[in-house]
mmCIF file of the N, C-alpha and C atoms, coordinates in Angstrom:
data_MODEL
# 
_entry.id   MODEL 
# 
loop_
_atom_site.group_PDB 
_atom_site.id 
_atom_site.type_symbol 
_atom_site.label_atom_id 
_atom_site.label_alt_id 
_atom_site.label_comp_id 
_atom_site.label_asym_id 
_atom_site.label_entity_id 
_atom_site.label_seq_id 
_atom_site.pdbx_PDB_ins_code 
_atom_site.Cartn_x 
_atom_site.Cartn_y 
_atom_site.Cartn_z 
_atom_site.occupancy 
_atom_site.B_iso_or_equiv 
_atom_site.pdbx_formal_charge 
_atom_site.auth_seq_id 
_atom_site.auth_comp_id 
_atom_site.auth_asym_id 
_atom_site.auth_atom_id 
_atom_site.pdbx_PDB_model_num 
ATOM 1   N N  . MET A 1 1  ? 10.020  2.399  10.004  1.00 0.00 ? 1  MET A N  1 
ATOM 2   C CA . MET A 1 1  ? 9.744   2.222  8.598   1.00 0.00 ? 1  MET A CA 1 
ATOM 3   C C  . MET A 1 1  ? 8.934   0.866  8.262   1.00 0.00 ? 1  MET A C  1 
ATOM 4   N N  . PHE A 1 2  ? 9.545   -0.187 8.619   1.00 0.00 ? 2  PHE A N  1 
ATOM 5   C CA . PHE A 1 2  ? 8.932   -1.180 7.763   1.00 0.00 ? 2  PHE A CA 1 
ATOM 6   C C  . PHE A 1 2  ? 7.823   -1.379 8.599   1.00 0.00 ? 2  PHE A C  1 
ATOM 7   N N  . LYS A 1 3  ? 7.239   -1.230 9.980   1.00 0.00 ? 3  LYS A N  1 
ATOM 8   C CA . LYS A 1 3  ? 6.271   -1.213 10.343  1.00 0.00 ? 3  LYS A CA 1 
ATOM 9   C C  . LYS A 1 3  ? 4.939   -0.439 9.732   1.00 0.00 ? 3  LYS A C  1 
ATOM 10  N N  . ALA A 1 4  ? 5.444   0.612  9.488   1.00 0.00 ? 4  ALA A N  1 
ATOM 11  C CA . ALA A 1 4  ? 4.589   1.554  8.355   1.00 0.00 ? 4  ALA A CA 1 
ATOM 12  C C  . ALA A 1 4  ? 4.461   0.838  7.204   1.00 0.00 ? 4  ALA A C  1 
ATOM 13  N N  . LEU A 1 5  ? 5.046   0.406  6.394   1.00 0.00 ? 5  LEU A N  1 
ATOM 14  C CA . LEU A 1 5  ? 4.774   -0.168 5.290   1.00 0.00 ? 5  LEU A CA 1 
ATOM 15  C C  . LEU A 1 5  ? 4.092   -1.840 5.510   1.00 0.00 ? 5  LEU A C  1 
ATOM 16  N N  . PHE A 1 6  ? 4.336   -2.372 6.571   1.00 0.00 ? 6  PHE A N  1 
ATOM 17  C CA . PHE A 1 6  ? 3.746   -3.582 6.797   1.00 0.00 ? 6  PHE A CA 1 
ATOM 18  C C  . PHE A 1 6  ? 1.931   -3.172 6.553   1.00 0.00 ? 6  PHE A C  1 
ATOM 19  N N  . ASN A 1 7  ? 1.227   -2.264 7.045   1.00 0.00 ? 7  ASN A N  1 
ATOM 20  C CA . ASN A 1 7  ? 0.118   -1.729 6.495   1.00 0.00 ? 7  ASN A CA 1 
ATOM 21  C C  . ASN A 1 7  ? -0.268  -1.907 5.469   1.00 0.00 ? 7  ASN A C  1 
ATOM 22  N N  . PRO A 1 8  ? -1.469  -2.792 5.039   1.00 0.00 ? 8  PRO A N  1 
ATOM 23  C CA . PRO A 1 8  ? -1.661  -2.621 3.542   1.00 0.00 ? 8  PRO A CA 1 
ATOM 24  C C  . PRO A 1 8  ? -2.508  -1.610 3.134   1.00 0.00 ? 8  PRO A C  1 
ATOM 25  N N  . LEU A 1 9  ? -2.870  -0.822 3.798   1.00 0.00 ? 9  LEU A N  1 
ATOM 26  C CA . LEU A 1 9  ? -3.717  0.535  3.641   1.00 0.00 ? 9  LEU A CA 1 
ATOM 27  C C  . LEU A 1 9  ? -2.696  1.378  3.110   1.00 0.00 ? 9  LEU A C  1 
ATOM 28  N N  . ARG A 1 10 ? -1.475  1.384  3.723   1.00 0.00 ? 10 ARG A N  1 
ATOM 29  C CA . ARG A 1 10 ? -0.376  2.429  3.654   1.00 0.00 ? 10 ARG A CA 1 
ATOM 30  C C  . ARG A 1 10 ? 0.538   2.229  1.951   1.00 0.00 ? 10 ARG A C  1 
ATOM 31  N N  . LEU A 1 11 ? 0.264   0.497  1.914   1.00 0.00 ? 11 LEU A N  1 
ATOM 32  C CA . LEU A 1 11 ? 1.017   0.259  0.442   1.00 0.00 ? 11 LEU A CA 1 
ATOM 33  C C  . LEU A 1 11 ? 0.022   0.814  -0.774  1.00 0.00 ? 11 LEU A C  1 
ATOM 34  N N  . VAL A 1 12 ? -1.434  0.816  -0.382  1.00 0.00 ? 12 VAL A N  1 
ATOM 35  C CA . VAL A 1 12 ? -2.171  1.183  -1.267  1.00 0.00 ? 12 VAL A CA 1 
ATOM 36  C C  . VAL A 1 12 ? -1.741  2.681  -1.563  1.00 0.00 ? 12 VAL A C  1 
ATOM 37  N N  . MET A 1 13 ? -1.882  3.772  -0.259  1.00 0.00 ? 13 MET A N  1 
ATOM 38  C CA . MET A 1 13 ? -1.536  4.841  -0.453  1.00 0.00 ? 13 MET A CA 1 
ATOM 39  C C  . MET A 1 13 ? -0.479  5.313  -1.349  1.00 0.00 ? 13 MET A C  1 
ATOM 40  N N  . LEU A 1 14 ? 0.865   4.586  -1.158  1.00 0.00 ? 14 LEU A N  1 
ATOM 41  C CA . LEU A 1 14 ? 1.995   4.937  -1.749  1.00 0.00 ? 14 LEU A CA 1 
ATOM 42  C C  . LEU A 1 14 ? 1.706   4.604  -3.005  1.00 0.00 ? 14 LEU A C  1 
ATOM 43  N N  . GLU A 1 15 ? 1.209   3.198  -3.368  1.00 0.00 ? 15 GLU A N  1 
ATOM 44  C CA . GLU A 1 15 ? 0.988   2.962  -5.219  1.00 0.00 ? 15 GLU A CA 1 
ATOM 45  C C  . GLU A 1 15 ? 0.308   4.437  -5.582  1.00 0.00 ? 15 GLU A C  1 
ATOM 46  N N  . LYS A 1 16 ? -0.492  4.732  -4.669  1.00 0.00 ? 16 LYS A N  1 
ATOM 47  C CA . LYS A 1 16 ? -1.600  5.695  -5.431  1.00 0.00 ? 16 LYS A CA 1 
ATOM 48  C C  . LYS A 1 16 ? -0.624  7.041  -5.571  1.00 0.00 ? 16 LYS A C  1 
ATOM 49  N N  . MET A 1 17 ? 0.068   7.241  -4.455  1.00 0.00 ? 17 MET A N  1 
ATOM 50  C CA . MET A 1 17 ? 0.891   8.449  -4.601  1.00 0.00 ? 17 MET A CA 1 
ATOM 51  C C  . MET A 1 17 ? 2.543   8.095  -5.887  1.00 0.00 ? 17 MET A C  1 
ATOM 52  N N  . GLU A 1 18 ? 2.760   7.214  -6.346  1.00 0.00 ? 18 GLU A N  1 
ATOM 53  C CA . GLU A 1 18 ? 3.652   7.028  -7.248  1.00 0.00 ? 18 GLU A CA 1 
ATOM 54  C C  . GLU A 1 18 ? 2.924   7.626  -8.604  1.00 0.00 ? 18 GLU A C  1 
ATOM 55  N N  . GLU A 1 19 ? 1.577   7.320  -8.652  1.00 0.00 ? 19 GLU A N  1 
ATOM 56  C CA . GLU A 1 19 ? 0.580   7.882  -10.307 1.00 0.00 ? 19 GLU A CA 1 
ATOM 57  C C  . GLU A 1 19 ? 0.883   9.452  -10.032 1.00 0.00 ? 19 GLU A C  1 
ATOM 58  N N  . LYS A 1 20 ? 0.506   10.187 -9.002  1.00 0.00 ? 20 LYS A N  1 
ATOM 59  C CA . LYS A 1 20 ? 0.353   11.726 -9.375  1.00 0.00 ? 20 LYS A CA 1 
ATOM 60  C C  . LYS A 1 20 ? 0.444   12.277 -7.710  1.00 0.00 ? 20 LYS A C  1 
ATOM 61  N N  . PRO A 1 21 ? 0.592   13.353 -7.695  1.00 0.00 ? 21 PRO A N  1 
ATOM 62  C CA . PRO A 1 21 ? 0.624   14.007 -6.053  1.00 0.00 ? 21 PRO A CA 1 
ATOM 63  C C  . PRO A 1 21 ? -0.828  14.263 -5.679  1.00 0.00 ? 21 PRO A C  1 
ATOM 64  N N  . TRP A 1 22 ? -1.347  13.854 -4.307  1.00 0.00 ? 22 TRP A N  1 
ATOM 65  C CA . TRP A 1 22 ? -2.342  13.599 -4.135  1.00 0.00 ? 22 TRP A CA 1 
ATOM 66  C C  . TRP A 1 22 ? -2.504  14.570 -3.005  1.00 0.00 ? 22 TRP A C  1 
ATOM 67  N N  . CYS A 1 23 ? -3.331  15.494 -2.985  1.00 0.00 ? 23 CYS A N  1 
ATOM 68  C CA . CYS A 1 23 ? -4.028  16.088 -1.324  1.00 0.00 ? 23 CYS A CA 1 
ATOM 69  C C  . CYS A 1 23 ? -4.490  15.473 -0.463  1.00 0.00 ? 23 CYS A C  1 
ATOM 70  N N  . VAL A 1 24 ? -4.247  15.662 0.674   1.00 0.00 ? 24 VAL A N  1 
ATOM 71  C CA . VAL A 1 24 ? -5.046  14.582 1.693   1.00 0.00 ? 24 VAL A CA 1 
ATOM 72  C C  . VAL A 1 24 ? -6.537  14.071 1.375   1.00 0.00 ? 24 VAL A C  1 
ATOM 73  N N  . CYS A 1 25 ? -7.176  15.106 1.296   1.00 0.00 ? 25 CYS A N  1 
ATOM 74  C CA . CYS A 1 25 ? -8.757  15.152 1.181   1.00 0.00 ? 25 CYS A CA 1 
ATOM 75  C C  . CYS A 1 25 ? -9.054  14.520 -0.146  1.00 0.00 ? 25 CYS A C  1 
ATOM 76  N N  . ALA A 1 26 ? -8.136  14.760 -0.955  1.00 0.00 ? 26 ALA A N  1 
ATOM 77  C CA . ALA A 1 26 ? -8.485  13.770 -2.443  1.00 0.00 ? 26 ALA A CA 1 
ATOM 78  C C  . ALA A 1 26 ? -8.099  12.322 -2.467  1.00 0.00 ? 26 ALA A C  1 
ATOM 79  N N  . LEU A 1 27 ? -6.969  11.984 -1.470  1.00 0.00 ? 27 LEU A N  1 
ATOM 80  C CA . LEU A 1 27 ? -6.685  10.688 -1.684  1.00 0.00 ? 27 LEU A CA 1 
ATOM 81  C C  . LEU A 1 27 ? -7.442  9.895  -0.577  1.00 0.00 ? 27 LEU A C  1 
ATOM 82  N N  . ALA A 1 28 ? -8.163  10.449 0.706   1.00 0.00 ? 28 ALA A N  1 
ATOM 83  C CA . ALA A 1 28 ? -8.946  9.887  1.208   1.00 0.00 ? 28 ALA A CA 1 
ATOM 84  C C  . ALA A 1 28 ? -10.123 9.687  0.789   1.00 0.00 ? 28 ALA A C  1 
ATOM 85  N N  . GLU A 1 29 ? -10.804 10.726 -0.231  1.00 0.00 ? 29 GLU A N  1 
ATOM 86  C CA . GLU A 1 29 ? -11.909 10.292 -0.915  1.00 0.00 ? 29 GLU A CA 1 
ATOM 87  C C  . GLU A 1 29 ? -11.614 8.995  -2.117  1.00 0.00 ? 29 GLU A C  1 
ATOM 88  N N  . GLU A 1 30 ? -10.459 9.185  -2.715  1.00 0.00 ? 30 GLU A N  1 
ATOM 89  C CA . GLU A 1 30 ? -10.472 7.741  -3.376  1.00 0.00 ? 30 GLU A CA 1 
ATOM 90  C C  . GLU A 1 30 ? -10.552 6.730  -3.114  1.00 0.00 ? 30 GLU A C  1 
ATOM 91  N N  . LEU A 1 31 ? -9.818  6.633  -1.607  1.00 0.00 ? 31 LEU A N  1 
ATOM 92  C CA . LEU A 1 31 ? -9.919  5.248  -0.821  1.00 0.00 ? 31 LEU A CA 1 
ATOM 93  C C  . LEU A 1 31 ? -11.074 5.196  -0.102  1.00 0.00 ? 31 LEU A C  1 
ATOM 94  N N  . GLY A 1 32 ? -11.917 6.045  0.193   1.00 0.00 ? 32 GLY A N  1 
ATOM 95  C CA . GLY A 1 32 ? -13.053 5.753  0.925   1.00 0.00 ? 32 GLY A CA 1 
ATOM 96  C C  . GLY A 1 32 ? -12.870 5.693  2.500   1.00 0.00 ? 32 GLY A C  1 
ATOM 97  N N  . ILE A 1 33 ? -11.678 6.473  2.788   1.00 0.00 ? 33 ILE A N  1 
ATOM 98  C CA . ILE A 1 33 ? -11.145 6.550  4.299   1.00 0.00 ? 33 ILE A CA 1 
ATOM 99  C C  . ILE A 1 33 ? -11.343 7.941  4.715   1.00 0.00 ? 33 ILE A C  1 
ATOM 100 N N  . ASP A 1 34 ? -11.180 7.871  6.137   1.00 0.00 ? 34 ASP A N  1 
ATOM 101 C CA . ASP A 1 34 ? -10.938 9.319  6.752   1.00 0.00 ? 34 ASP A CA 1 
ATOM 102 C C  . ASP A 1 34 ? -9.798  9.954  6.655   1.00 0.00 ? 34 ASP A C  1 
ATOM 103 N N  . THR A 1 35 ? -9.715  11.361 6.413   1.00 0.00 ? 35 THR A N  1 
ATOM 104 C CA . THR A 1 35 ? -8.801  12.313 6.223   1.00 0.00 ? 35 THR A CA 1 
ATOM 105 C C  . THR A 1 35 ? -7.474  12.270 7.488   1.00 0.00 ? 35 THR A C  1 
ATOM 106 N N  . SER A 1 36 ? -7.933  11.887 8.424   1.00 0.00 ? 36 SER A N  1 
ATOM 107 C CA . SER A 1 36 ? -6.874  11.625 9.935   1.00 0.00 ? 36 SER A CA 1 
ATOM 108 C C  . SER A 1 36 ? -6.433  10.365 9.289   1.00 0.00 ? 36 SER A C  1 
ATOM 109 N N  . ILE A 1 37 ? -6.928  9.432  8.818   1.00 0.00 ? 37 ILE A N  1 
ATOM 110 C CA . ILE A 1 37 ? -6.138  8.252  8.637   1.00 0.00 ? 37 ILE A CA 1 
ATOM 111 C C  . ILE A 1 37 ? -4.912  8.338  7.649   1.00 0.00 ? 37 ILE A C  1 
ATOM 112 N N  . VAL A 1 38 ? -5.551  9.064  6.636   1.00 0.00 ? 38 VAL A N  1 
ATOM 113 C CA . VAL A 1 38 ? -4.682  9.187  5.481   1.00 0.00 ? 38 VAL A CA 1 
ATOM 114 C C  . VAL A 1 38 ? -3.253  10.124 5.700   1.00 0.00 ? 38 VAL A C  1 
ATOM 115 N N  . SER A 1 39 ? -3.381  11.463 6.832   1.00 0.00 ? 39 SER A N  1 
ATOM 116 C CA . SER A 1 39 ? -2.160  12.122 7.056   1.00 0.00 ? 39 SER A CA 1 
ATOM 117 C C  . SER A 1 39 ? -1.313  11.777 8.028   1.00 0.00 ? 39 SER A C  1 
ATOM 118 N N  . LYS A 1 40 ? -1.883  10.703 8.747   1.00 0.00 ? 40 LYS A N  1 
ATOM 119 C CA . LYS A 1 40 ? -1.018  9.843  9.465   1.00 0.00 ? 40 LYS A CA 1 
ATOM 120 C C  . LYS A 1 40 ? 0.055   9.602  8.503   1.00 0.00 ? 40 LYS A C  1 
# 
């Protein structure tokens, strides 16, 4: 779990998900990254 949280991009995703629920495609678009990265 700590290994996953060490990644700065994952921390940004967690912060975004605190604001509201996101679908994978919308979060990927918001962050400008591929959906496969978000879905991991």
